[in-house]
Structure formats: structure tokens, C-alpha cells
C-alpha positions, -999 to 999 in steps of 0.1 A, spaced: -654 -864 -217 -622 -863 -197 -623 -897 -179 -592 -888 -157 -610 -858 -143 -642 -878 -139 -622 -903 -119 -608 -875 -98 -643 -863 -92 -654 -897 -81 -624 -899 -57 -632 -865 -43 -669 -874 -38 -658 -905 -19 -635 -884 3 -663 -860 11 -687 -889 18 -663 -904 43 -656 -871 61 -692 -859 62 -703 -894 73 -679 -893 102 -689 -858 112 -726 -869 109 -720 -899 132 -705 -875 158 -731 -848 154 -762 -858 135 -773 -825 121 -800 -824 94 -778 -803 70 -750 -830 73 -776 -857 64 -787 -837 34 -752 -830 21 -743 -867 26 -774 -878 7 -765 -854 -22 -730 -867 -24 -741 -903 -24 -766 -895 -51 -738 -878 -72 -717 -910 -68 -747 -931 -80 -751 -908 -110 -714 -914 -120 -716 -951 -114 -749 -957 -132 -746 -936 -163 -724 -934 -193 -697 -907 -189 -708 -889 -222 -744 -887 -210 -736 -869 -177 -747 -833 -172 -740 -807 -145 -777 -807 -135 -775 -843 -124 -751 -833 -96 -768 -817 -66 -736 -810 -48 -731 -774 -61 -739 -751 -32 -731 -776 -5 -704 -754 10 -728 -725 12 -755 -747 28 -730 -760 53 -719 -725 62 -755 -712 64 -761 -738 92 -728 -735 110 -701 -709 116 -674 -735 114 -655 -717 86 -622 -735 95 -636 -771 90 -613 -788 65 -643 -806 49 -653 -773 33 -621 -774 12 -629 -809 1 -664 -800 -8 -652 -770 -27 -628 -792 -47 -657 -815 -56 -678 -786 -67 -650 -771 -88 -645 -805 -105 -682 -807 -114 -681 -772 -129 -649 -780 -148 -663 -812 -163 -697 -799 -170 -696 -762 -178 -730 -745 -186 
């Protein structure tokens, strides 16, 4: 397990949680609540499990960008890039 990359993932998840949380406070859409919940759960998985026991299936954040875009046509929202980075880190750390 690459602990530096896991730490980067944790930082990225925190960044997304802050940004989605702020967006949700301004505009409480159900999709934002779902994405926020999934990112918080992903952070809990990292914090409450041994790094070597983690698996990609424990992270329900893959597909969040698509879910966001399916509910909104806000393609230029910078949060999408941050969500994409988090998804890529999960895929890098836990390939199938």
C-alpha cells in the first residue's frame, strides 16, 4: 500500500467534502447530499480500517462526477475536477 498516495486521497476527499458541503448549503439538491454522504463514508473507510485491508469496492465515490452531471448541466464547475482527481486516486490505489 502506497501510504503517500493514500494520504493524498484523504486530502482530496476532504477537499471535495468542503466544496460540496458549501455548494449544498447554498443549494440543497438531493444529488449533492448523496455525493457528500458518499465522500464522508469514503473518509470513514480510510480512517477506520488498516491501509492494507482497503479495497476499491469500499469507496462509493466512483461515478460521482457522472451523477453530478446527470443532474446538472454545470460542466464548468471546478468541483468536478476535484471529484475526478479523487476518483482517479482510488482507481490508482485499488486497481481491479
